[in-house]
C-alpha positions as CSV (number, residue, x, y, z in Angstrom):
1,M,94.5,177.6,86.7
2,E,91.0,176.6,86.5
3,K,89.1,176.1,89.8
4,N,88.5,172.1,89.5
5,V,92.2,171.5,88.7
6,Q,93.3,174.0,91.6
7,I,90.9,172.1,93.9
8,S,91.8,169.1,93.0
9,L,95.5,169.8,93.4
10,L,94.8,171.2,96.7
11,L,92.8,168.3,97.8
12,D,96.0,166.3,97.1
13,F,98.0,168.2,99.5
14,Y,95.5,168.8,102.4
15,Q,93.1,166.1,102.2
16,K,94.0,165.0,105.8
17,M,92.9,168.6,106.9
18,L,89.3,168.0,106.2
19,T,86.7,166.1,107.6
20,E,86.0,162.5,106.0
21,K,82.8,163.7,104.9
22,Q,84.0,167.1,103.3
23,A,87.0,165.2,101.6
24,E,84.6,162.7,100.1
25,C,82.3,165.5,98.9
26,I,84.9,167.5,97.3
27,D,86.3,164.7,95.8
28,L,83.1,163.5,94.4
29,Y,82.1,166.8,93.3
30,Y,85.3,167.8,91.5
31,N,87.1,164.5,90.6
32,D,83.8,162.3,90.0
33,D,81.8,165.5,88.7
34,L,78.8,164.5,90.8
35,S,76.0,167.0,91.0
36,L,74.5,168.6,94.3
37,S,71.6,166.5,93.8
38,E,73.9,163.4,93.3
39,L,75.8,164.5,96.6
40,S,72.7,165.0,98.4
41,I,71.5,161.3,97.6
42,H,74.6,159.9,98.4
43,F,75.0,161.6,101.8
44,G,71.5,161.8,102.8
45,I,71.7,165.5,103.0
46,T,69.8,168.6,101.1
47,R,71.5,169.9,98.2
48,Q,72.0,173.1,100.3
49,G,73.9,171.2,102.9
50,G,76.0,169.5,100.3
51,R,76.6,173.0,98.7
52,D,77.5,174.2,102.2
53,N,79.9,171.4,102.9
54,I,81.6,172.0,99.6
55,K,82.1,175.7,100.2
56,R,83.4,174.9,103.8
57,A,85.7,172.6,102.6
58,E,87.2,175.0,99.8
59,S,87.5,177.7,102.5
60,V,89.7,175.1,104.4
61,L,91.6,174.4,101.3
62,F,92.3,177.7,100.1
63,N,93.1,178.9,103.8
64,I,95.6,176.4,104.4
65,E,97.6,177.0,100.9
66,E,97.5,180.6,101.9
67,R,99.6,179.8,105.1
68,L,101.5,177.1,103.8
69,G,102.1,177.6,100.0
70,L,102.9,173.9,99.5
71,A,101.1,173.6,96.2
72,A,102.2,176.9,94.8
73,R,105.5,175.8,95.7
74,F,105.3,172.2,94.0
75,L,104.1,174.1,90.7
76,K,106.7,176.3,90.8
77,I,109.6,173.5,91.3
78,K,107.7,171.3,88.6
79,E,108.2,174.7,86.2
80,K,111.8,175.2,87.0
81,L,112.4,171.3,86.6
82,S,110.6,171.7,83.1
83,E,113.0,174.5,82.5
84,I,116.2,172.8,83.4
85,D,114.8,169.6,81.5
86,D,114.4,171.8,78.1
87,T,117.8,173.4,78.6
88,I,119.8,170.4,79.0
89,R,117.9,168.7,75.9
90,E,119.1,172.0,74.2
91,I,122.8,171.6,75.1
92,E,122.3,167.8,74.3
93,T,121.0,168.3,70.8
94,S,123.1,171.2,69.6
95,P,125.5,170.5,67.2
96,D,128.5,171.1,69.6
97,A,127.2,168.5,71.9
98,A,129.2,165.8,70.1
99,R,132.5,167.8,71.0
100,L,131.7,168.2,74.7
101,P,133.9,165.8,76.9
102,R,132.7,162.3,77.9
103,E,132.7,163.6,81.6
104,I,130.2,166.5,80.6
105,R,127.8,164.2,78.6
106,L,127.8,161.9,81.5
107,K,126.8,164.4,83.7
108,I,124.2,166.0,81.4
109,N,122.8,162.4,81.4
110,S,122.7,162.3,85.3
111,I,120.7,165.5,85.3
112,L,118.0,164.7,83.2
113,T,117.9,161.1,85.1
114,A,117.5,163.2,88.4
115,V,114.9,165.7,86.8
116,E,112.9,162.9,85.3
117,E,112.9,161.0,88.9
118,I,111.8,164.0,90.5
119,S,109.2,164.8,88.0
120,E,107.7,161.2,88.3
121,E,106.9,161.7,92.2
């Protein structure tokens, strides 16, 4: 996974574990694509101070993820939901699907709805 995407995901999970300044700095740097010079102007610090702030925040995010693994579990669940969705859609579009009992077709629709709801959250 690209570092920018990984940091953004970790920030979504663990933002409250950072100081306000760290969270804002990481958000502006990775999500809003501000340069170190722009961050230094925004926060009234040196470029090196901005870089140090980003590195400390990254370290906190990676350490917390290493301990808790919530983002990795989220990605794995999302991947498995996608597999379930693909499998159910294969069943639904197979030539034999029309011969399935109504009860089974309703359960297939129920599973698809549940997967869709979970994926949206």
